[in-house]
C-alpha angles and dihedrals in degrees: 000000000000126000110264117242090237094055115095118232116235091251093062092054110032140346132190089246101164093050097045091047091052094052095042090052091049089050096046091051093052107119091204142022106039123123089247085080091070092075138335118268127155128252097005116186119229114255090230091065093043095049093047094045094046091052095046091051095043093051129065123239099258090208094056113115090226093053110112119238090237092060092046087054091050092055094042093050095049094048092045092050090047094046098047090049116092113246131164093215097039126119122209112248107178121116098191125079123260134016134275137214128240093265089062094053114127094013105157093194091064114099094239091059100045108121102262092042091046089054092051091048090050091049092050092048092051091047096051091038087066088069112118091223095062102045092102097034111122096219096052093045092045092053093049092049094048092054094045096045091043092055091051103049090268090296120122109250117232120245120192123201106181093180096046098168111159091359104239094135096049092043091054091046089058092049095055095047105267128124110244125212108195117189132168139162093224117080096218096066088048088054093046094047093046091053095044100039104028110025104034100049088055099034097095130239093279096057095106090050093049093047092049091052091057092044092052091051089052091050092054093050092046091054091050095048099040106029092102087065093053105042124178114218112249094240090056101044112120089015111060135015125206108237101172143007123218110217135168142197114250140211136185119252111248093201120126110274094356114087095157121149117238139174123259103236122184091195136029089220132089092184127359103163106166088208090061104048093164094050104057122135130193133184123256126196132204133173099236120179100288133073093264132073113257108232122206136169128235121207116222093350123200115246092258088055097058106095128207122265112261099227132046127163090354093301113118125213121202109235090209104046101013093234114156115224110201121237091249089061092044088055092048094050094045091043089061088057104042093262092315092278099126096049101034115145124247109227115165138016112223105205139170129209113248109266092014130097096208127107129245126191130205143151117270118257123233090256092057091049090050093048089055090056092046087059089061089060092050090045090056089048098056105027096094093050115118129234131178089347094308134099107260092237113066101235090163111138124257113231120275121289111275095034115148111271098012131097105155101087096084087066090058093257090138101142129056091241088059089073094062130068115228092263093049093047092047090055091051094045095047092050090050089055091053100043094052091060091061111107103200103086093208092052091044092053092046093052093041086060088053090054089047093050091046090062088061087066099029104064138091090250089068112099129210106235101215095184094063099019090239136139110243127213136236092235100047079128131012096271143096096226132173119262121194100189122028143152139249121216133227094237101199103036114119099199100083147286119079116334144142098270094042089060090046089058089056092053089046093055090049090052090053090048091054095057109123103205091203144073115276143193113236112260133224120233122183142153106250136153111241092218094057104028122184096217118108128245121285093005108128132060098205131027109199124164147146104224126205111280111241106260098344107102125022090207101177098051094042092047093059085071084075101028093064089062100035096052087060092064110029135023115266123192127212102035119148112211087344097305141086112290109247108165093094095030107133105234136109110253118143090195090061130071136202126237090277093053094255114146116240098248128158087268092052092046091050091047091051094047088050089052093050093048090047089053092048089051092049089052097044118087117250090248094042130104138208145186133213122205113219138168126174131151092207128079088217092058092049092047090053094049095046092048087053093054095045095045090045089063103257133132118214113227106171144353129209121189106215119186110245106154133069117248091221097054114118097257095049096065110109095325136103092260112139128245093193136053115219114233106208114201112212138184128199106262115235117244092237096049091138132209123314120221110238094208094056093047090052094049091049098046104076093049093047094048092044092052091046096049090050092054092048091048090053088053091050094254108139143147121020089352094061095040093057092041089060089067087079099065092035092052092049090068092051105034099054091074125073088224135358117222135189123227091270091057097252116138120245114226120221091241092062091049094048088055089058090043092059092046091051093047093050090048094048093044091056091058088060095042093047121004088201092063094087093076092039092241092163126050125263093259089060093044092051094047092052091049094051094045089049091048093051093048117109122220092247128020110212139147123245096253100022088239127107107252128203090261089054088062094054121079113267121240121241115275142207129204132214132212129173113273096238092052090049092051092049095046092046092051089050093059098037098256127137121225090208094054091045088053093051090049090051091236089129142015135209121243131185135200126184092273109016143047119222139189113219121202106226122230116230088250089060089050094051095115093050093043101041104014096242132086129225092240092053093050094048093048093048090046098051095099097049113116135188095039117171106226117219124216112298091000124133125207095263093054091046093051091050092047096050092049094049091052089056102038108030105071099123108064114205110246113249120182104204122085091229091055092050092052093045087054092050089049091054094046090050090050092049090050090238095148096164095058090041094054090050093049090052099044101036105031112022096025112155099334102153095202093056095047091047087054090051090051090049096046087050090061093045101048110090115262111260092019124135089242095051091053093049096049091049089051090052090047091049091049092052094045 
């Protein structure tokens, strides 16, 4: 029996949000063993979230009044059979007391299988099924498949992902018993999905063993053929192996009477690992007798021996004469030498003692410098060879200068081969020649992925991270960005660092992670344009996808970094002029144009999203369902995506914010970057949906958002994650109608509705942040500060290791926080605040990047002049000559000078009317150690004002744990109490 159209799916009613979020975060933070290790793709979704959401959309809500008894019985029988069966990883799901025998399985009269209890059992099963450890367990998978197949007349339902990407959604569709159709315009997702969904399930249990045997053979051959380019000095043979080579681009100093050539170094350190204080190394420079700076290294240098870096913001400073060469001249010099790649300078050898995992650092020998030059000769010898119909060296062009995500073309890095030194390119080319000879297509593709992934760590855009002694990747972020100093790898060494076999191990772990552990229905994987899809009308049961995010990732142009190597080893379909097609790629990039010459503006992106969603609606059955995964930190991005869904003919029926990003990643630190991706549940909107009443929608909106925020807060979803997750219930009210009209008959555009939604979200959020906000007891600066701090909060504050580090024991520096300007404007309006007044009160400041405008919430330390009438710089300058200062615990001399001067000079505290200003004054006085002035401020100005002290308590919960602000507000509260 099929699921009736009128019956709600589980995802439209409830979802085990906290459990799935927990397991998704655990999976995303795994350093090894996820399917993402098979090949790089951007913004992959955790399997946990996809498995849970796929199942919640495929199954009916058993407590829905329209759910047929037969389907309730299918779910009850599967859960009973699962639960009564012994399993080591199994979780007891029953709610009733006592056990039952097999004859009683599926009994709907039993308390455990009554509708509401059955729903709770199903929710708990789905939540625990998202655990990484049960993904291949036969009992768990059998239960899921029995429920899915039983609800679709024992036929595998069809699930379409038209932006298949890394393939998490299709893979999990196969696991739970659906038939996935994975399509994409980009060739890399097609390769990944073919490998994961077609090759691996049929490859056999010995596949990894066979692949490793081929890889080890290649490694042996590589060592024989390339060892002369990676020599080991005689005195170190059998003792130490080079695992990496720190190199740098160079320029010639343009200072008068100088002209010396020097390396561009982004750090003065070779190694500055805080966990190894007795093994630190810095660079040293001397003029020498030649035309180039002589580079040395100093072990455990004194503070005065640590030199400054030679390049900052593109400007280069000569370490000999101190002349600063501006970025324009640096670009000009490097542009004359193809970015300085071919003649880069070898600086330091990174080694490891045989049998040890530690690092050693030394200067290169003459033989090692000569070997690097010999590689240039070999490079020139083989670069014009042909392979698979292409020149061995990838001379394909990079996209034009100014393209989204690229900033290297202005240095004359205009072809993909320009990103590789001769030794790096030789390694990649030799590997291509060996992999293409492998006969088994699955093994050839697997090892082609290893070659492709190796390029991500074998390129001049890879930086050596001296603070952690670690090899950085090209795609630490989704950009192709200039790198001044970089490393080369020793590709065939087996002692550590980055090498061919180490990258193989990662792919092997990804293959193991992609194991289904269940029966499956063969998938369909094709290249297809989501806006012009080849599937027929009403052909899929579920449409589930993770579409491109506005202007966040230029997938096509970035993926060519890998395609230029992959196509030299395996056949790739869908290429245009040998590269990934991009004319119809759905992203916003004003520098790019579609096939008709139209620039890819906001309007173009929205139009294409609408076309893709309209195609998905055409393909989806009338009684089908879908979900779209979306994450964006700007209201503009969300408005565009929601417009696309509504214009595409969908009704939004739910939204679930599932954590899918790590809190410690670069973009999550003190910014409005999201930790969660919102899974928006959608249904095809009937053609006769009718007209919605504007007044009714507005009356329902606050209650709907308030209830939803409370639910999210209970599950630990707060801040920006919660704000954007509110769009689901808000949009359900609006999107279920064909149009929405006011009393006078005028139509309401979605843009007008979204403005009211943001106002309502901000107002309802304030009720959770501060219950006193409803009567506006505190001024607008406090309300806005609380709103921003709450918006920036993550659902869970944790350190990377879970252990206290040395830095954690030190006092944190004051911080500031950025949110996009349009978001700040909407939030401020929703709580009755004015951006202009907040700027005049120095509560915030404006910031701009090349593409965005931000509002930054200022720390009390940044407001010192406004609050106390004196700036940090002035205090320090005045205090420079003071001597005999007694240092306090964890206080340096600068802080002590400022504190003592404040104690002497700041006796009259400027009067400030707002509660926030008074508390910020108190925090600064506490930080300065000016207890006399602080006590007077508390006793004479703030006194027992309940509103101010309630604000202090609220701020104490909103400032990040361990932050400078948290410690100071706690100090003020302790002083008052």
